[in-house]
PDB file of N, CA, C and O in Angstrom:
ATOM      1  N   MET A   1       0.806  -1.093  -0.117  1.00  0.00           N
ATOM      2  CA  MET A   1       0.312  -0.079   0.062  1.00  0.00           C
ATOM      3  C   MET A   1       1.124   1.273  -0.115  1.00  0.00           C
ATOM      4  O   MET A   1       2.231   1.543   0.353  1.00  0.00           O
ATOM      5  N   ARG A   2       0.416   1.939  -0.792  1.00  0.00           N
ATOM      6  CA  ARG A   2       1.455   3.634  -1.020  1.00  0.00           C
ATOM      7  C   ARG A   2       0.719   4.616   0.183  1.00  0.00           C
ATOM      8  O   ARG A   2      -0.496   4.596   0.379  1.00  0.00           O
ATOM      9  N   PRO A   3       1.473   5.293   0.789  1.00  0.00           N
ATOM     10  CA  PRO A   3       1.180   6.051   1.847  1.00  0.00           C
ATOM     11  C   PRO A   3       0.425   7.495   0.908  1.00  0.00           C
ATOM     12  O   PRO A   3       0.686   7.821  -0.250  1.00  0.00           O
ATOM     13  N   ASP A   4      -0.392   8.049   1.708  1.00  0.00           N
ATOM     14  CA  ASP A   4      -1.254   9.090   1.161  1.00  0.00           C
ATOM     15  C   ASP A   4      -1.183   9.805   2.395  1.00  0.00           C
ATOM     16  O   ASP A   4      -0.593   9.393   3.394  1.00  0.00           O
ATOM     17  N   GLN A   5      -1.885  11.040   2.288  1.00  0.00           N
ATOM     18  CA  GLN A   5      -1.754  11.997   3.597  1.00  0.00           C
ATOM     19  C   GLN A   5      -3.203  11.924   4.435  1.00  0.00           C
ATOM     20  O   GLN A   5      -3.526  12.652   5.373  1.00  0.00           O
ATOM     21  N   ASN A   6      -4.130  10.638   3.724  1.00  0.00           N
ATOM     22  CA  ASN A   6      -5.572  10.199   4.632  1.00  0.00           C
ATOM     23  C   ASN A   6      -5.508   8.904   4.891  1.00  0.00           C
ATOM     24  O   ASN A   6      -6.513   8.196   4.951  1.00  0.00           O
ATOM     25  N   ARG A   7      -4.300   8.475   5.068  1.00  0.00           N
ATOM     26  CA  ARG A   7      -4.243   7.069   5.678  1.00  0.00           C
ATOM     27  C   ARG A   7      -2.759   6.979   5.997  1.00  0.00           C
ATOM     28  O   ARG A   7      -1.717   7.337   5.450  1.00  0.00           O
ATOM     29  N   ALA A   8      -3.142   6.281   7.232  1.00  0.00           N
ATOM     30  CA  ALA A   8      -1.444   5.642   7.476  1.00  0.00           C
ATOM     31  C   ALA A   8      -0.801   4.411   6.721  1.00  0.00           C
ATOM     32  O   ALA A   8      -1.581   3.589   6.239  1.00  0.00           O
ATOM     33  N   TRP A   9       0.408   4.241   6.595  1.00  0.00           N
ATOM     34  CA  TRP A   9       0.787   3.586   5.885  1.00  0.00           C
ATOM     35  C   TRP A   9       1.189   2.074   6.482  1.00  0.00           C
ATOM     36  O   TRP A   9       1.384   0.955   6.005  1.00  0.00           O
ATOM     37  N   ILE A  10       1.201   2.781   7.979  1.00  0.00           N
ATOM     38  CA  ILE A  10       1.197   1.438   8.809  1.00  0.00           C
ATOM     39  C   ILE A  10       0.633   0.243   8.930  1.00  0.00           C
ATOM     40  O   ILE A  10      -0.338   0.235   9.687  1.00  0.00           O
ATOM     41  N   GLU A  11       0.947  -0.888   8.382  1.00  0.00           N
ATOM     42  CA  GLU A  11      -0.284  -2.383   8.570  1.00  0.00           C
ATOM     43  C   GLU A  11      -1.321  -1.914   9.267  1.00  0.00           C
ATOM     44  O   GLU A  11      -0.951  -1.403  10.325  1.00  0.00           O
ATOM     45  N   THR A  12      -2.495  -1.887   9.088  1.00  0.00           N
ATOM     46  CA  THR A  12      -3.646  -1.711  10.051  1.00  0.00           C
ATOM     47  C   THR A  12      -4.648  -3.252   9.841  1.00  0.00           C
ATOM     48  O   THR A  12      -4.581  -4.194   9.052  1.00  0.00           O
ATOM     49  N   VAL A  13      -5.478  -2.932  10.891  1.00  0.00           N
ATOM     50  CA  VAL A  13      -6.791  -4.282  10.950  1.00  0.00           C
ATOM     51  C   VAL A  13      -7.744  -3.222  10.802  1.00  0.00           C
ATOM     52  O   VAL A  13      -8.079  -2.371  11.626  1.00  0.00           O
ATOM     53  N   GLU A  14      -8.298  -3.484   9.106  1.00  0.00           N
ATOM     54  CA  GLU A  14     -10.162  -2.406   8.855  1.00  0.00           C
ATOM     55  C   GLU A  14     -10.730  -2.560   9.997  1.00  0.00           C
ATOM     56  O   GLU A  14     -10.780  -3.682  10.502  1.00  0.00           O
ATOM     57  N   PRO A  15     -11.268  -1.457  10.623  1.00  0.00           N
ATOM     58  CA  PRO A  15     -12.866  -1.678  11.836  1.00  0.00           C
ATOM     59  C   PRO A  15     -13.542  -3.292  11.188  1.00  0.00           C
ATOM     60  O   PRO A  15     -13.537  -4.439  11.635  1.00  0.00           O
ATOM     61  N   LYS A  16     -14.027  -2.721  10.063  1.00  0.00           N
ATOM     62  CA  LYS A  16     -15.170  -4.143   9.466  1.00  0.00           C
ATOM     63  C   LYS A  16     -14.427  -5.394   9.893  1.00  0.00           C
ATOM     64  O   LYS A  16     -15.243  -6.102  10.481  1.00  0.00           O
ATOM     65  N   ASP A  17     -13.322  -5.936   9.860  1.00  0.00           N
ATOM     66  CA  ASP A  17     -12.506  -6.502   9.564  1.00  0.00           C
ATOM     67  C   ASP A  17     -11.549  -6.869  11.059  1.00  0.00           C
ATOM     68  O   ASP A  17     -10.545  -7.581  11.051  1.00  0.00           O
ATOM     69  N   ALA A  18     -12.137  -6.194  12.303  1.00  0.00           N
ATOM     70  CA  ALA A  18     -11.577  -6.293  13.683  1.00  0.00           C
ATOM     71  C   ALA A  18     -12.583  -7.703  14.002  1.00  0.00           C
ATOM     72  O   ALA A  18     -13.559  -8.224  13.460  1.00  0.00           O
ATOM     73  N   GLU A  19     -11.636  -8.001  15.336  1.00  0.00           N
ATOM     74  CA  GLU A  19     -12.339  -9.576  16.001  1.00  0.00           C
ATOM     75  C   GLU A  19     -12.264  -8.999  17.777  1.00  0.00           C
ATOM     76  O   GLU A  19     -11.777  -7.975  18.255  1.00  0.00           O
ATOM     77  N   ASP A  20     -12.935 -10.102  18.384  1.00  0.00           N
ATOM     78  CA  ASP A  20     -12.653 -10.033  20.045  1.00  0.00           C
ATOM     79  C   ASP A  20     -12.561  -8.108  20.714  1.00  0.00           C
ATOM     80  O   ASP A  20     -13.466  -7.301  20.925  1.00  0.00           O
ATOM     81  N   LEU A  21     -11.518  -8.030  20.817  1.00  0.00           N
ATOM     82  CA  LEU A  21     -10.952  -7.523  21.899  1.00  0.00           C
ATOM     83  C   LEU A  21     -10.667  -5.791  20.846  1.00  0.00           C
ATOM     84  O   LEU A  21     -11.171  -4.709  21.149  1.00  0.00           O
ATOM     85  N   LEU A  22     -10.076  -5.961  20.073  1.00  0.00           N
ATOM     86  CA  LEU A  22      -9.647  -5.123  18.895  1.00  0.00           C
ATOM     87  C   LEU A  22     -11.562  -4.805  18.575  1.00  0.00           C
ATOM     88  O   LEU A  22     -11.614  -3.584  18.722  1.00  0.00           O
ATOM     89  N   ALA A  23     -12.509  -5.112  18.356  1.00  0.00           N
ATOM     90  CA  ALA A  23     -13.371  -4.817  17.694  1.00  0.00           C
ATOM     91  C   ALA A  23     -14.256  -4.195  18.647  1.00  0.00           C
ATOM     92  O   ALA A  23     -15.178  -3.479  18.256  1.00  0.00           O
ATOM     93  N   GLU A  24     -14.027  -4.433  19.967  1.00  0.00           N
ATOM     94  CA  GLU A  24     -14.479  -3.686  21.076  1.00  0.00           C
ATOM     95  C   GLU A  24     -13.572  -2.331  21.562  1.00  0.00           C
ATOM     96  O   GLU A  24     -14.011  -1.393  22.227  1.00  0.00           O
ATOM     97  N   ILE A  25     -12.436  -2.458  21.140  1.00  0.00           N
ATOM     98  CA  ILE A  25     -11.381  -0.975  21.129  1.00  0.00           C
ATOM     99  C   ILE A  25     -11.941  -0.262  20.317  1.00  0.00           C
ATOM    100  O   ILE A  25     -12.569   0.748  20.634  1.00  0.00           O
ATOM    101  N   TYR A  26     -11.785  -0.716  19.051  1.00  0.00           N
ATOM    102  CA  TYR A  26     -12.491  -0.011  17.664  1.00  0.00           C
ATOM    103  C   TYR A  26     -13.711   0.774  17.722  1.00  0.00           C
ATOM    104  O   TYR A  26     -13.881   1.889  17.230  1.00  0.00           O
ATOM    105  N   SER A  27     -14.699  -0.061  18.501  1.00  0.00           N
ATOM    106  CA  SER A  27     -16.072   0.465  19.209  1.00  0.00           C
ATOM    107  C   SER A  27     -16.013   2.035  20.153  1.00  0.00           C
ATOM    108  O   SER A  27     -16.757   2.990  19.928  1.00  0.00           O
ATOM    109  N   ASP A  28     -15.163   1.996  21.001  1.00  0.00           N
ATOM    110  CA  ASP A  28     -14.949   2.846  21.882  1.00  0.00           C
ATOM    111  C   ASP A  28     -14.112   4.240  21.414  1.00  0.00           C
ATOM    112  O   ASP A  28     -14.089   5.195  22.191  1.00  0.00           O
ATOM    113  N   VAL A  29     -13.529   4.299  20.303  1.00  0.00           N
ATOM    114  CA  VAL A  29     -12.859   4.825  19.839  1.00  0.00           C
ATOM    115  C   VAL A  29     -12.813   5.655  18.891  1.00  0.00           C
ATOM    116  O   VAL A  29     -12.065   6.621  18.743  1.00  0.00           O
ATOM    117  N   SER A  30     -14.187   4.993  17.804  1.00  0.00           N
ATOM    118  CA  SER A  30     -14.509   5.314  16.830  1.00  0.00           C
ATOM    119  C   SER A  30     -15.610   7.074  16.872  1.00  0.00           C
ATOM    120  O   SER A  30     -16.268   7.451  17.842  1.00  0.00           O
ATOM    121  N   ASP A  31     -15.492   7.704  15.725  1.00  0.00           N
ATOM    122  CA  ASP A  31     -16.102   8.925  16.197  1.00  0.00           C
ATOM    123  C   ASP A  31     -17.701   8.393  16.327  1.00  0.00           C
ATOM    124  O   ASP A  31     -17.882   7.314  15.762  1.00  0.00           O
ATOM    125  N   PRO A  32     -18.721   8.897  16.889  1.00  0.00           N
ATOM    126  CA  PRO A  32     -20.061   8.344  17.197  1.00  0.00           C
ATOM    127  C   PRO A  32     -20.675   9.023  16.381  1.00  0.00           C
ATOM    128  O   PRO A  32     -21.821   8.614  16.197  1.00  0.00           O
ATOM    129  N   GLN A  33     -20.386   9.914  15.798  1.00  0.00           N
ATOM    130  CA  GLN A  33     -21.352  10.100  14.616  1.00  0.00           C
ATOM    131  C   GLN A  33     -20.814   9.381  13.340  1.00  0.00           C
ATOM    132  O   GLN A  33     -21.599   8.616  12.781  1.00  0.00           O
ATOM    133  N   SER A  34     -19.665   9.525  12.857  1.00  0.00           N
ATOM    134  CA  SER A  34     -19.769   8.985  11.690  1.00  0.00           C
ATOM    135  C   SER A  34     -19.214   7.652  12.142  1.00  0.00           C
ATOM    136  O   SER A  34     -19.506   6.818  11.285  1.00  0.00           O
ATOM    137  N   GLY A  35     -18.601   7.165  13.037  1.00  0.00           N
ATOM    138  CA  GLY A  35     -17.725   5.763  13.150  1.00  0.00           C
ATOM    139  C   GLY A  35     -16.518   5.639  12.494  1.00  0.00           C
ATOM    140  O   GLY A  35     -15.895   4.607  12.742  1.00  0.00           O
ATOM    141  N   ALA A  36     -16.003   6.460  11.686  1.00  0.00           N
ATOM    142  CA  ALA A  36     -14.872   6.596  11.983  1.00  0.00           C
ATOM    143  C   ALA A  36     -14.215   6.608  13.048  1.00  0.00           C
ATOM    144  O   ALA A  36     -14.560   7.010  14.159  1.00  0.00           O
ATOM    145  N   VAL A  37     -12.601   5.858  12.479  1.00  0.00           N
ATOM    146  CA  VAL A  37     -11.535   5.134  12.931  1.00  0.00           C
ATOM    147  C   VAL A  37     -10.234   6.188  13.227  1.00  0.00           C
ATOM    148  O   VAL A  37      -9.092   5.751  13.080  1.00  0.00           O
ATOM    149  N   ASP A  38     -10.380   7.120  13.508  1.00  0.00           N
ATOM    150  CA  ASP A  38      -8.591   8.086  13.106  1.00  0.00           C
ATOM    151  C   ASP A  38      -7.630   7.274  13.107  1.00  0.00           C
ATOM    152  O   ASP A  38      -7.550   6.331  13.894  1.00  0.00           O
ATOM    153  N   SER A  39      -6.683   7.583  12.113  1.00  0.00           N
ATOM    154  CA  SER A  39      -5.413   6.899  11.779  1.00  0.00           C
ATOM    155  C   SER A  39      -4.626   6.906  12.847  1.00  0.00           C
ATOM    156  O   SER A  39      -3.865   5.941  12.914  1.00  0.00           O
ATOM    157  N   ILE A  40      -4.545   7.916  13.958  1.00  0.00           N
ATOM    158  CA  ILE A  40      -3.474   7.827  14.874  1.00  0.00           C
ATOM    159  C   ILE A  40      -3.759   6.850  15.896  1.00  0.00           C
ATOM    160  O   ILE A  40      -3.013   6.623  16.848  1.00  0.00           O
ATOM    161  N   MET A  41      -5.361   6.022  15.569  1.00  0.00           N
ATOM    162  CA  MET A  41      -5.615   5.023  16.757  1.00  0.00           C
ATOM    163  C   MET A  41      -5.521   3.924  16.135  1.00  0.00           C
ATOM    164  O   MET A  41      -4.942   3.037  16.762  1.00  0.00           O
ATOM    165  N   ALA A  42      -6.043   3.564  14.688  1.00  0.00           N
ATOM    166  CA  ALA A  42      -5.522   2.982  13.773  1.00  0.00           C
ATOM    167  C   ALA A  42      -4.228   2.267  13.807  1.00  0.00           C
ATOM    168  O   ALA A  42      -4.156   1.096  14.181  1.00  0.00           O
ATOM    169  N   VAL A  43      -3.353   2.858  13.476  1.00  0.00           N
ATOM    170  CA  VAL A  43      -2.617   2.330  13.274  1.00  0.00           C
ATOM    171  C   VAL A  43      -1.671   1.743  15.125  1.00  0.00           C
ATOM    172  O   VAL A  43      -0.454   1.626  15.268  1.00  0.00           O
ATOM    173  N   HIS A  44      -2.471   1.560  15.941  1.00  0.00           N
ATOM    174  CA  HIS A  44      -2.768   0.391  16.928  1.00  0.00           C
ATOM    175  C   HIS A  44      -2.803  -0.877  17.000  1.00  0.00           C
ATOM    176  O   HIS A  44      -2.436  -1.729  17.809  1.00  0.00           O
ATOM    177  N   SER A  45      -3.519  -0.843  15.609  1.00  0.00           N
ATOM    178  CA  SER A  45      -4.571  -2.034  15.571  1.00  0.00           C
ATOM    179  C   SER A  45      -3.796  -3.421  15.902  1.00  0.00           C
ATOM    180  O   SER A  45      -4.431  -4.371  16.359  1.00  0.00           O
ATOM    181  N   LEU A  46      -2.787  -3.482  15.723  1.00  0.00           N
ATOM    182  CA  LEU A  46      -1.645  -4.832  15.820  1.00  0.00           C
ATOM    183  C   LEU A  46      -1.658  -5.117  17.017  1.00  0.00           C
ATOM    184  O   LEU A  46      -1.384  -6.271  17.346  1.00  0.00           O
ATOM    185  N   HIS A  47      -1.974  -4.163  17.968  1.00  0.00           N
ATOM    186  CA  HIS A  47      -1.806  -3.866  18.937  1.00  0.00           C
ATOM    187  C   HIS A  47      -2.609  -3.441  20.346  1.00  0.00           C
ATOM    188  O   HIS A  47      -2.301  -2.653  21.241  1.00  0.00           O
ATOM    189  N   PRO A  48      -3.985  -4.465  20.114  1.00  0.00           N
ATOM    190  CA  PRO A  48      -4.837  -3.677  20.862  1.00  0.00           C
ATOM    191  C   PRO A  48      -4.702  -2.933  21.833  1.00  0.00           C
ATOM    192  O   PRO A  48      -5.222  -1.827  21.981  1.00  0.00           O
ATOM    193  N   ARG A  49      -3.636  -3.777  22.922  1.00  0.00           N
ATOM    194  CA  ARG A  49      -3.836  -2.871  24.204  1.00  0.00           C
ATOM    195  C   ARG A  49      -3.124  -2.163  24.201  1.00  0.00           C
ATOM    196  O   ARG A  49      -3.137  -1.680  25.333  1.00  0.00           O
ATOM    197  N   GLY A  50      -2.332  -1.649  23.568  1.00  0.00           N
ATOM    198  CA  GLY A  50      -1.364  -0.268  23.006  1.00  0.00           C
ATOM    199  C   GLY A  50      -2.435   0.589  22.675  1.00  0.00           C
ATOM    200  O   GLY A  50      -2.209   1.723  23.097  1.00  0.00           O
ATOM    201  N   MET A  51      -3.765   0.467  21.945  1.00  0.00           N
ATOM    202  CA  MET A  51      -4.320   1.246  21.401  1.00  0.00           C
ATOM    203  C   MET A  51      -5.366   1.847  22.652  1.00  0.00           C
ATOM    204  O   MET A  51      -5.871   2.969  22.627  1.00  0.00           O
ATOM    205  N   ARG A  52      -5.546   0.915  23.650  1.00  0.00           N
ATOM    206  CA  ARG A  52      -6.701   1.178  24.384  1.00  0.00           C
ATOM    207  C   ARG A  52      -5.331   1.920  25.425  1.00  0.00           C
ATOM    208  O   ARG A  52      -5.981   2.074  26.458  1.00  0.00           O
ATOM    209  N   ALA A  53      -4.168   2.350  25.706  1.00  0.00           N
ATOM    210  CA  ALA A  53      -3.226   3.016  26.863  1.00  0.00           C
ATOM    211  C   ALA A  53      -3.483   4.102  25.487  1.00  0.00           C
ATOM    212  O   ALA A  53      -4.597   4.625  25.468  1.00  0.00           O
ATOM    213  N   HIS A  54      -2.870   4.336  24.754  1.00  0.00           N
ATOM    214  CA  HIS A  54      -2.993   5.889  23.963  1.00  0.00           C
ATOM    215  C   HIS A  54      -4.091   6.392  23.868  1.00  0.00           C
ATOM    216  O   HIS A  54      -4.080   7.617  23.752  1.00  0.00           O
ATOM    217  N   PHE A  55      -5.585   5.634  23.874  1.00  0.00           N
ATOM    218  CA  PHE A  55      -6.657   6.476  24.065  1.00  0.00           C
ATOM    219  C   PHE A  55      -7.103   7.046  25.246  1.00  0.00           C
ATOM    220  O   PHE A  55      -7.500   8.195  25.436  1.00  0.00           O
ATOM    221  N   GLU A  56      -6.959   5.815  26.275  1.00  0.00           N
ATOM    222  CA  GLU A  56      -6.738   6.406  27.723  1.00  0.00           C
ATOM    223  C   GLU A  56      -6.131   7.251  28.230  1.00  0.00           C
ATOM    224  O   GLU A  56      -6.669   7.987  29.057  1.00  0.00           O
ATOM    225  N   LEU A  57      -4.994   7.369  27.919  1.00  0.00           N
ATOM    226  CA  LEU A  57      -3.679   8.746  27.728  1.00  0.00           C
ATOM    227  C   LEU A  57      -4.126  10.134  27.396  1.00  0.00           C
ATOM    228  O   LEU A  57      -3.859  11.226  27.897  1.00  0.00           O
ATOM    229  N   TYR A  58      -5.146   9.636  26.060  1.00  0.00           N
ATOM    230  CA  TYR A  58      -5.693  11.126  25.416  1.00  0.00           C
ATOM    231  C   TYR A  58      -6.967  11.327  25.824  1.00  0.00           C
ATOM    232  O   TYR A  58      -7.521  12.380  25.509  1.00  0.00           O
ATOM    233  N   LYS A  59      -7.682  10.301  26.635  1.00  0.00           N
ATOM    234  CA  LYS A  59      -8.619  11.260  27.500  1.00  0.00           C
ATOM    235  C   LYS A  59      -8.013  12.019  29.197  1.00  0.00           C
ATOM    236  O   LYS A  59      -8.305  13.085  29.739  1.00  0.00           O
ATOM    237  N   ALA A  60      -7.254  11.091  29.541  1.00  0.00           N
ATOM    238  CA  ALA A  60      -6.804  11.830  30.720  1.00  0.00           C
ATOM    239  C   ALA A  60      -5.849  13.537  30.187  1.00  0.00           C
ATOM    240  O   ALA A  60      -5.922  14.572  30.850  1.00  0.00           O
ATOM    241  N   VAL A  61      -5.227  13.420  29.185  1.00  0.00           N
ATOM    242  CA  VAL A  61      -4.926  14.893  28.254  1.00  0.00           C
ATOM    243  C   VAL A  61      -5.773  15.978  28.552  1.00  0.00           C
ATOM    244  O   VAL A  61      -5.736  16.868  29.402  1.00  0.00           O
ATOM    245  N   MET A  62      -6.803  15.583  27.338  1.00  0.00           N
ATOM    246  CA  MET A  62      -8.460  16.331  27.166  1.00  0.00           C
ATOM    247  C   MET A  62      -8.836  16.658  28.319  1.00  0.00           C
ATOM    248  O   MET A  62      -9.010  17.849  28.574  1.00  0.00           O
ATOM    249  N   ARG A  63      -9.021  15.793  29.161  1.00  0.00           N
ATOM    250  CA  ARG A  63      -9.849  16.329  30.382  1.00  0.00           C
ATOM    251  C   ARG A  63      -9.416  16.282  31.312  1.00  0.00           C
ATOM    252  O   ARG A  63     -10.292  16.265  32.176  1.00  0.00           O
ATOM    253  N   GLY A  64      -8.123  16.233  31.833  1.00  0.00           N
ATOM    254  CA  GLY A  64      -7.437  16.483  33.306  1.00  0.00           C
ATOM    255  C   GLY A  64      -7.114  17.682  34.055  1.00  0.00           C
ATOM    256  O   GLY A  64      -6.685  17.642  35.208  1.00  0.00           O
ATOM    257  N   THR A  65      -7.374  19.027  33.231  1.00  0.00           N
ATOM    258  CA  THR A  65      -6.791  19.787  33.321  1.00  0.00           C
ATOM    259  C   THR A  65      -7.934  21.287  33.775  1.00  0.00           C
ATOM    260  O   THR A  65      -7.912  22.325  33.113  1.00  0.00           O
ATOM    261  N   ARG A  66      -8.616  21.133  34.688  1.00  0.00           N
ATOM    262  CA  ARG A  66      -9.498  22.029  35.082  1.00  0.00           C
ATOM    263  C   ARG A  66      -9.599  23.777  34.999  1.00  0.00           C
ATOM    264  O   ARG A  66     -10.519  24.567  35.211  1.00  0.00           O
ATOM    265  N   GLU A  67      -7.412  24.016  34.362  1.00  0.00           N
ATOM    266  CA  GLU A  67      -7.667  25.291  34.486  1.00  0.00           C
ATOM    267  C   GLU A  67      -7.887  25.602  32.811  1.00  0.00           C
ATOM    268  O   GLU A  67      -7.791  26.739  32.349  1.00  0.00           O
ATOM    269  N   LEU A  68      -8.124  24.678  32.182  1.00  0.00           N
ATOM    270  CA  LEU A  68      -8.162  24.899  30.523  1.00  0.00           C
ATOM    271  C   LEU A  68      -9.838  24.159  29.869  1.00  0.00           C
ATOM    272  O   LEU A  68     -10.075  22.971  30.086  1.00  0.00           O
ATOM    273  N   SER A  69     -10.483  24.723  29.375  1.00  0.00           N
ATOM    274  CA  SER A  69     -11.666  24.223  29.276  1.00  0.00           C
ATOM    275  C   SER A  69     -11.349  23.211  28.084  1.00  0.00           C
ATOM    276  O   SER A  69     -10.240  23.068  27.570  1.00  0.00           O
ATOM    277  N   GLY A  70     -12.458  22.568  27.752  1.00  0.00           N
ATOM    278  CA  GLY A  70     -12.424  21.395  26.666  1.00  0.00           C
ATOM    279  C   GLY A  70     -12.417  22.056  25.162  1.00  0.00           C
ATOM    280  O   GLY A  70     -12.165  21.487  24.101  1.00  0.00           O
ATOM    281  N   GLY A  71     -12.750  23.361  25.378  1.00  0.00           N
ATOM    282  CA  GLY A  71     -12.696  24.604  23.753  1.00  0.00           C
ATOM    283  C   GLY A  71     -11.385  24.807  23.728  1.00  0.00           C
ATOM    284  O   GLY A  71     -10.822  24.789  22.633  1.00  0.00           O
ATOM    285  N   ASP A  72     -10.505  25.081  25.128  1.00  0.00           N
ATOM    286  CA  ASP A  72      -9.268  25.521  25.015  1.00  0.00           C
ATOM    287  C   ASP A  72      -8.611  23.973  24.631  1.00  0.00           C
ATOM    288  O   ASP A  72      -7.759  24.186  23.768  1.00  0.00           O
ATOM    289  N   ARG A  73      -8.673  22.537  24.926  1.00  0.00           N
ATOM    290  CA  ARG A  73      -7.729  21.921  24.679  1.00  0.00           C
ATOM    291  C   ARG A  73      -7.823  21.543  23.289  1.00  0.00           C
ATOM    292  O   ARG A  73      -6.757  21.392  22.691  1.00  0.00           O
ATOM    293  N   GLU A  74      -9.034  21.344  22.594  1.00  0.00           N
ATOM    294  CA  GLU A  74      -9.552  21.046  21.443  1.00  0.00           C
ATOM    295  C   GLU A  74      -9.015  22.242  20.580  1.00  0.00           C
ATOM    296  O   GLU A  74      -8.874  21.991  19.383  1.00  0.00           O
ATOM    297  N   MET A  75      -8.773  23.197  20.903  1.00  0.00           N
ATOM    298  CA  MET A  75      -8.047  24.531  19.972  1.00  0.00           C
ATOM    299  C   MET A  75      -6.511  24.248  20.160  1.00  0.00           C
ATOM    300  O   MET A  75      -5.927  24.067  19.092  1.00  0.00           O
ATOM    301  N   ILE A  76      -5.848  24.183  21.123  1.00  0.00           N
ATOM    302  CA  ILE A  76      -4.599  23.811  21.316  1.00  0.00           C
ATOM    303  C   ILE A  76      -4.346  22.697  20.328  1.00  0.00           C
ATOM    304  O   ILE A  76      -3.745  23.006  19.299  1.00  0.00           O
ATOM    305  N   ALA A  77      -4.834  21.066  20.552  1.00  0.00           N
ATOM    306  CA  ALA A  77      -4.871  20.176  19.366  1.00  0.00           C
ATOM    307  C   ALA A  77      -4.712  20.868  18.625  1.00  0.00           C
ATOM    308  O   ALA A  77      -3.631  21.307  18.234  1.00  0.00           O
ATOM    309  N   LEU A  78      -5.571  21.072  18.332  1.00  0.00           N
ATOM    310  CA  LEU A  78      -5.871  21.861  16.426  1.00  0.00           C
ATOM    311  C   LEU A  78      -4.766  22.852  15.572  1.00  0.00           C
ATOM    312  O   LEU A  78      -4.508  22.999  14.377  1.00  0.00           O
ATOM    313  N   THR A  79      -4.455  23.217  16.351  1.00  0.00           N
ATOM    314  CA  THR A  79      -2.955  24.011  16.322  1.00  0.00           C
ATOM    315  C   THR A  79      -2.222  23.737  16.030  1.00  0.00           C
ATOM    316  O   THR A  79      -1.492  24.137  15.123  1.00  0.00           O
ATOM    317  N   VAL A  80      -2.131  22.532  17.065  1.00  0.00           N
ATOM    318  CA  VAL A  80      -0.345  21.994  17.029  1.00  0.00           C
ATOM    319  C   VAL A  80       0.002  21.051  16.182  1.00  0.00           C
ATOM    320  O   VAL A  80       1.107  20.798  15.701  1.00  0.00           O
ATOM    321  N   SER A  81      -1.883  20.123  15.911  1.00  0.00           N
ATOM    322  CA  SER A  81      -1.967  19.800  14.643  1.00  0.00           C
ATOM    323  C   SER A  81      -1.612  19.856  12.805  1.00  0.00           C
ATOM    324  O   SER A  81      -1.030  19.123  12.005  1.00  0.00           O
ATOM    325  N   LYS A  82      -2.624  21.673  12.729  1.00  0.00           N
ATOM    326  CA  LYS A  82      -1.878  21.766  11.923  1.00  0.00           C
ATOM    327  C   LYS A  82      -0.805  22.815  11.820  1.00  0.00           C
ATOM    328  O   LYS A  82      -0.727  23.472  10.781  1.00  0.00           O
ATOM    329  N   ILE A  83       0.153  23.054  12.965  1.00  0.00           N
ATOM    330  CA  ILE A  83       1.624  22.877  12.618  1.00  0.00           C
ATOM    331  C   ILE A  83       2.152  22.095  12.145  1.00  0.00           C
ATOM    332  O   ILE A  83       2.999  22.338  11.287  1.00  0.00           O
ATOM    333  N   ASN A  84       1.820  20.761  12.565  1.00  0.00           N
ATOM    334  CA  ASN A  84       2.552  19.595  12.444  1.00  0.00           C
ATOM    335  C   ASN A  84       2.256  18.711  10.432  1.00  0.00           C
ATOM    336  O   ASN A  84       2.915  17.868   9.824  1.00  0.00           O
ATOM    337  N   ALA A  85       1.057  19.441  10.085  1.00  0.00           N
ATOM    338  CA  ALA A  85       0.816  19.090   9.024  1.00  0.00           C
ATOM    339  C   ALA A  85       0.224  17.891   9.168  1.00  0.00           C
ATOM    340  O   ALA A  85       0.571  17.029   8.361  1.00  0.00           O
ATOM    341  N   CYS A  86      -1.030  17.441  10.438  1.00  0.00           N
ATOM    342  CA  CYS A  86      -1.592  16.327  10.965  1.00  0.00           C
ATOM    343  C   CYS A  86      -3.050  16.878  10.171  1.00  0.00           C
ATOM    344  O   CYS A  86      -3.406  18.045  10.007  1.00  0.00           O
ATOM    345  N   ASP A  87      -3.659  15.770   9.798  1.00  0.00           N
ATOM    346  CA  ASP A  87      -5.265  15.377   9.813  1.00  0.00           C
ATOM    347  C   ASP A  87      -6.412  14.912  10.752  1.00  0.00           C
ATOM    348  O   ASP A  87      -7.628  14.723  10.723  1.00  0.00           O
ATOM    349  N   TYR A  88      -5.415  14.837  11.551  1.00  0.00           N
ATOM    350  CA  TYR A  88      -6.134  14.733  13.213  1.00  0.00           C
ATOM    351  C   TYR A  88      -6.447  15.422  13.960  1.00  0.00           C
ATOM    352  O   TYR A  88      -6.912  15.012  15.023  1.00  0.00           O
TER     353      TYR A  88
END
């Protein structure tokens, strides 16, 4: 598979092909509206426990500071992603 800007080039398991623990975790990390799984999470699909740990870290960072609102944290994440030319 050739890398492109919208897809990770690291080997991944597609959500439709996921089973057992991976299917459960994909359900937890997918976008509630679209059902899509971000590439940043999908790159962990060969190691579901790593995906779960990444997601738990993300949640802790995004919810763990009372001094910043959720909107502030999202804006910081968006700004850093744009600076790094990331789509997520």
